[in-house]
C-alpha positions, 0 to 999 in steps of 0.5 A: 682524228686518225691515230698513227697506230691504225695508219699503215706505214707507207712504202719507202719513197726510195723503194717506189723511186727505184721500182718506177725507174726499173719498170714503168708503172710499178711505182704506182702499183706499189702505192696502190694506184695502178690505174694511174700507172697504167695511164702513164704507161699508155701515154708513154707508148702512144707518145713514143709511137707518135714521136717515132712517126714524125722524127727524122730518119737520122735521129737517134733512138732517144730522139725518135722516142722522145715523147715516150721518154718524157712521159716515162720521166714524168711518171717516175717523178709522179710516183716519187712525189706521191710516196714522199707526200704520203710519208710526210703525212704519216710522219706528221700524224705520228708526231701529232699522235705522240704529242696529244698522247703525252698531254702535249699540244692538242690538235686543232679541230 
């Protein structure tokens, strides 16, 4: 069983969310999964380019690059989801460690 004293504190999910909104792939870099962020960035650029090629000429900028904006939005949600899950696991393990250290409920093995 891991002890919360040895587990590093995960980054704040709101920090990760803000970074992911400000700069694509930066939220994943903060989380320590830069390859996943680069994959999202690659597909953002590719789908924006493909959408720009097939969109009608009178479409707005967002309409011409809608595929890229879709992947960008998904990458923001993905980075935030990973940060929230890691934080929830860290909090859960910290509470479990405190319960067993105080002679409370023993963790299941």
